[in-house]
PLY file of the C-alpha trace (Angstrom):
ply
format ascii 1.0
element vertex 249
property float x
property float y
property float z
element edge 248
property int vertex1
property int vertex2
end_header
-6.38 12.39 -1.70
-8.04 14.26 -4.58
-8.77 12.20 -7.66
-9.50 14.76 -10.36
-12.69 14.30 -12.40
-10.88 14.06 -15.73
-11.34 11.81 -18.72
-9.47 8.59 -17.88
-6.34 8.12 -20.00
-6.55 5.08 -22.25
-4.61 1.98 -21.32
-1.33 2.01 -23.29
-1.71 -0.10 -26.41
1.19 -2.41 -25.52
-0.56 -3.53 -22.33
-3.07 -6.39 -22.24
-6.01 -5.47 -20.01
-6.69 -9.14 -19.31
-3.16 -9.63 -17.94
-2.95 -6.64 -15.63
-2.11 -7.35 -11.99
-5.23 -7.40 -9.86
-3.39 -6.07 -6.81
-0.35 -3.77 -6.86
1.73 -2.98 -3.76
4.24 -0.14 -3.57
7.19 0.68 -1.31
7.44 4.43 -1.75
11.15 5.04 -1.21
13.26 8.10 -1.94
11.30 11.12 -0.69
14.18 12.33 1.47
16.79 11.83 -1.24
14.59 13.61 -3.77
14.41 16.64 -1.48
18.13 16.56 -0.65
19.07 16.53 -4.33
17.15 19.78 -4.68
18.45 21.43 -1.54
15.05 21.16 0.13
14.07 19.91 3.60
13.00 16.27 3.76
9.40 17.23 4.48
9.13 18.69 1.00
9.90 15.26 -0.40
7.08 13.78 1.67
4.67 16.43 0.42
5.62 15.68 -3.18
5.33 11.97 -2.42
1.68 12.42 -1.44
0.96 13.99 -4.82
2.66 11.03 -6.51
0.51 8.57 -4.57
-2.64 10.46 -5.54
-1.71 10.20 -9.20
-0.79 6.53 -8.92
-4.13 5.74 -7.30
-5.88 7.53 -10.15
-3.99 5.65 -12.85
-4.52 2.30 -11.19
-8.22 3.02 -10.99
-8.47 4.26 -14.57
-6.49 1.36 -16.00
-8.57 -1.29 -14.24
-6.34 -2.40 -11.35
-8.60 -3.50 -8.50
-6.39 -2.91 -5.46
-3.44 -0.73 -4.47
-1.55 -1.14 -1.19
0.95 1.55 -0.17
3.62 1.28 2.53
3.18 4.67 4.17
4.85 4.31 7.58
6.67 1.32 9.04
7.08 0.33 12.67
10.77 1.19 12.24
10.02 4.72 11.01
9.44 5.87 14.61
13.25 5.98 14.81
13.39 8.95 12.45
13.84 12.50 13.82
10.89 13.56 15.97
10.19 16.59 13.78
9.89 14.40 10.68
7.63 11.86 12.39
5.37 14.62 13.74
5.16 16.14 10.28
4.19 12.81 8.73
1.44 12.21 11.29
0.06 15.69 10.65
0.34 15.20 6.89
-1.58 11.91 7.00
-4.31 13.53 9.06
-4.63 16.59 6.86
-4.73 14.58 3.63
-7.48 12.33 4.97
-9.55 15.26 6.15
-9.18 17.24 2.94
-9.51 14.45 0.39
-12.19 12.20 1.88
-15.05 13.75 -0.07
-13.26 13.14 -3.37
-12.50 9.52 -2.47
-16.16 8.97 -1.69
-17.22 10.60 -4.96
-14.73 8.55 -6.97
-15.85 5.24 -5.40
-12.51 4.55 -3.67
-12.64 2.20 -0.72
-9.89 3.01 1.76
-8.47 0.65 4.38
-5.67 1.03 6.92
-3.55 -1.82 8.22
-0.96 -1.92 10.99
-0.82 -1.15 14.69
-3.17 1.79 14.45
-3.61 2.05 18.23
-0.16 3.61 18.55
-1.03 6.53 16.23
-2.10 9.96 17.52
-5.75 10.03 18.56
-6.68 12.77 16.10
-5.22 10.73 13.24
-7.06 7.60 14.38
-10.29 9.60 14.33
-9.73 10.60 10.69
-8.80 7.02 9.80
-11.96 5.65 11.40
-14.07 8.22 9.58
-12.46 7.54 6.20
-12.84 3.77 6.55
-16.47 4.04 7.68
-17.46 6.56 5.00
-15.94 4.55 2.12
-16.72 1.01 3.21
-19.67 0.79 0.84
-17.65 1.86 -2.20
-17.01 -0.78 -4.84
-14.22 0.83 -6.86
-10.51 0.41 -6.32
-9.54 -0.81 -2.83
-6.82 1.48 -1.48
-4.96 0.03 1.51
-2.56 2.21 3.49
-0.03 0.36 5.65
0.60 2.69 8.60
2.73 1.76 11.61
2.97 -1.56 9.83
5.55 -4.34 10.16
5.36 -7.70 8.42
6.91 -9.62 11.31
4.51 -7.99 13.75
1.57 -8.91 11.52
2.66 -12.55 11.47
3.11 -12.54 15.26
-0.39 -11.16 15.86
-1.84 -13.81 13.55
0.04 -16.53 15.43
-1.19 -15.22 18.78
-4.79 -15.09 17.58
-4.64 -18.66 16.29
-2.82 -19.89 19.41
-5.56 -18.39 21.58
-8.20 -20.29 19.59
-6.25 -23.53 20.03
-5.88 -22.84 23.76
-9.62 -22.19 24.03
-10.43 -25.44 22.24
-11.89 -23.68 19.19
-9.20 -25.06 16.89
-6.99 -28.13 16.83
-3.34 -27.79 15.74
-4.09 -29.88 12.66
-6.76 -27.33 11.68
-4.08 -24.71 11.04
-3.63 -24.39 7.29
-2.22 -21.73 4.99
-5.74 -20.61 4.20
-6.65 -20.26 7.87
-3.43 -18.36 8.60
-4.08 -16.02 5.68
-7.53 -15.22 7.05
-5.86 -13.86 10.21
-3.71 -11.36 8.31
-4.55 -7.69 7.79
-4.90 -8.27 4.05
-7.42 -11.12 4.25
-10.08 -9.04 2.49
-7.99 -7.89 -0.44
-5.70 -10.87 -1.11
-2.02 -11.09 -1.96
-0.32 -8.59 -4.29
0.50 -9.73 -7.80
3.11 -7.01 -8.30
5.39 -5.21 -5.86
6.93 -1.94 -7.03
9.84 -0.44 -5.11
11.35 2.90 -6.03
14.86 4.33 -5.41
16.72 1.16 -6.37
16.85 -0.49 -2.95
16.84 -4.29 -3.25
14.90 -5.29 -0.15
11.28 -5.57 1.00
11.80 -3.79 4.34
9.48 -5.90 6.51
6.54 -5.33 4.15
3.89 -8.01 3.55
6.34 -10.83 4.28
3.76 -13.62 3.94
1.75 -12.03 1.14
4.69 -11.38 -1.20
5.71 -15.04 -1.43
4.91 -15.23 -5.16
4.54 -11.58 -6.12
6.49 -10.30 -9.09
8.97 -7.63 -7.99
9.83 -4.52 -9.96
12.60 -2.25 -8.69
13.36 1.08 -10.31
16.10 3.63 -9.62
13.50 6.40 -9.93
12.86 8.17 -6.62
9.27 8.01 -5.42
8.30 11.67 -6.09
9.26 11.16 -9.75
7.27 7.94 -10.21
4.63 8.94 -12.77
2.26 7.26 -15.23
5.18 6.53 -17.57
7.01 4.68 -14.79
3.84 2.76 -13.91
3.51 1.83 -17.57
7.09 0.46 -17.54
6.37 -1.56 -14.39
3.18 -3.05 -15.83
4.89 -3.81 -19.13
7.70 -5.65 -17.30
5.09 -7.57 -15.29
3.26 -8.71 -18.41
6.47 -9.99 -19.98
7.02 -12.44 -17.12
5.66 -15.95 -16.79
4.22 -16.56 -13.34
4.74 -20.22 -12.43
4.15 -20.12 -8.65
6.93 -22.64 -8.09
5.73 -24.98 -10.83
7.31 -25.77 -14.20
0 1
1 2
2 3
3 4
4 5
5 6
6 7
7 8
8 9
9 10
10 11
11 12
12 13
13 14
14 15
15 16
16 17
17 18
18 19
19 20
20 21
21 22
22 23
23 24
24 25
25 26
26 27
27 28
28 29
29 30
30 31
31 32
32 33
33 34
34 35
35 36
36 37
37 38
38 39
39 40
40 41
41 42
42 43
43 44
44 45
45 46
46 47
47 48
48 49
49 50
50 51
51 52
52 53
53 54
54 55
55 56
56 57
57 58
58 59
59 60
60 61
61 62
62 63
63 64
64 65
65 66
66 67
67 68
68 69
69 70
70 71
71 72
72 73
73 74
74 75
75 76
76 77
77 78
78 79
79 80
80 81
81 82
82 83
83 84
84 85
85 86
86 87
87 88
88 89
89 90
90 91
91 92
92 93
93 94
94 95
95 96
96 97
97 98
98 99
99 100
100 101
101 102
102 103
103 104
104 105
105 106
106 107
107 108
108 109
109 110
110 111
111 112
112 113
113 114
114 115
115 116
116 117
117 118
118 119
119 120
120 121
121 122
122 123
123 124
124 125
125 126
126 127
127 128
128 129
129 130
130 131
131 132
132 133
133 134
134 135
135 136
136 137
137 138
138 139
139 140
140 141
141 142
142 143
143 144
144 145
145 146
146 147
147 148
148 149
149 150
150 151
151 152
152 153
153 154
154 155
155 156
156 157
157 158
158 159
159 160
160 161
161 162
162 163
163 164
164 165
165 166
166 167
167 168
168 169
169 170
170 171
171 172
172 173
173 174
174 175
175 176
176 177
177 178
178 179
179 180
180 181
181 182
182 183
183 184
184 185
185 186
186 187
187 188
188 189
189 190
190 191
191 192
192 193
193 194
194 195
195 196
196 197
197 198
198 199
199 200
200 201
201 202
202 203
203 204
204 205
205 206
206 207
207 208
208 209
209 210
210 211
211 212
212 213
213 214
214 215
215 216
216 217
217 218
218 219
219 220
220 221
221 222
222 223
223 224
224 225
225 226
226 227
227 228
228 229
229 230
230 231
231 232
232 233
233 234
234 235
235 236
236 237
237 238
238 239
239 240
240 241
241 242
242 243
243 244
244 245
245 246
246 247
247 248
């Protein structure tokens, strides 16, 4: 994904830099509807959605947000038409191949989470290369959830912990929230502070089920391809107006 070498836009004056979310997660919904509204094939919505994600990554980086996690492809998305799935796999691969140099130059660290073994081999190759080539970067951490399901993530964590108990490495009483969290895909980056979902759908769609326990949620009717810096500004402004109590008074 190309991050243009432009002068970073200033943080809007009504936002407090010290109260920005450290980690933003996004459910990028509405690509197909955006295309349909314009009489275009669904794949055109996905292409436009990639451009939107590139711009969002740039703004998060420029405004001082440390981590962005994007829900790119769920385990349920395999049920879409074969032509659409094939296009998405090819699109992911092409974007990684074409934009890797820019991500390296702009100090973006990219990570992928999910059942990556089920992806096409050529795409896995590009993923491995992107992760390896950016692992030393210290800028924004960009996590792409691909063939990801929150229930599946929790199951794999349970299996890993159960194996350690079976092998005598752990005792049942050793299992704590902190230990469980360390077995999740997101252990390195931590839980999101803010979840943004576009297209007005009021559900989390099997995304980061454990990690979103105390995230602030922002839902907008705007379809993903139309989510721009103004919409991000609105989301951050809404976030900063809330009082996060984490279940306390």
